[in-house]
C-alpha positions in Angstrom: 63.3 -25.3 27.6 62.1 -28.7 28.6 59.5 -31.4 28.0 55.9 -30.8 29.2 56.1 -33.9 31.5 59.0 -32.4 33.4 57.2 -29.1 33.8 54.1 -31.0 35.1 56.2 -32.8 37.7 57.9 -29.5 38.8 54.7 -27.6 39.1 53.0 -30.5 41.0 55.9 -30.9 43.4 56.1 -27.2 44.0 52.4 -26.9 44.7 52.3 -30.2 46.6 49.7 -31.7 44.4 48.6 -35.3 44.8 50.1 -37.7 42.2 46.7 -38.3 40.5 46.4 -34.5 39.7 49.7 -34.3 37.8 48.0 -34.9 34.4 45.5 -32.2 35.1 48.2 -29.6 34.7 48.0 -28.4 31.1 51.3 -27.6 29.5 50.6 -26.2 26.0 53.3 -26.0 23.3 55.8 -23.2 24.0 54.4 -22.7 27.5 56.3 -20.4 29.9 56.4 -21.4 33.5 58.0 -19.6 36.4 58.4 -21.1 39.8 59.7 -19.2 42.9 61.7 -21.4 45.3 62.6 -19.6 48.5 65.0 -20.6 51.2 63.4 -22.1 54.3 61.1 -21.3 55.9 59.7 -19.7 52.7 57.1 -21.6 50.6 57.6 -22.3 46.9 55.0 -20.8 44.6 53.8 -20.8 41.0 54.5 -17.3 39.7 53.5 -17.6 36.0 52.2 -20.4 33.7 51.0 -19.5 30.2 51.0 -20.9 26.7 51.1 -19.0 23.5 48.4 -16.5 22.9 
């Protein structure tokens, strides 16, 4: 588990989002986020991002 700000930064970096878009990533309380980081030349991707239902 980690702070929402760290999750925002990791998602934004993985998806190569511009800096001004980082705060547009919603990270609700108890959110689960899964990133896939592949070895080169693979591309990283967001697999799952969801808060409590």
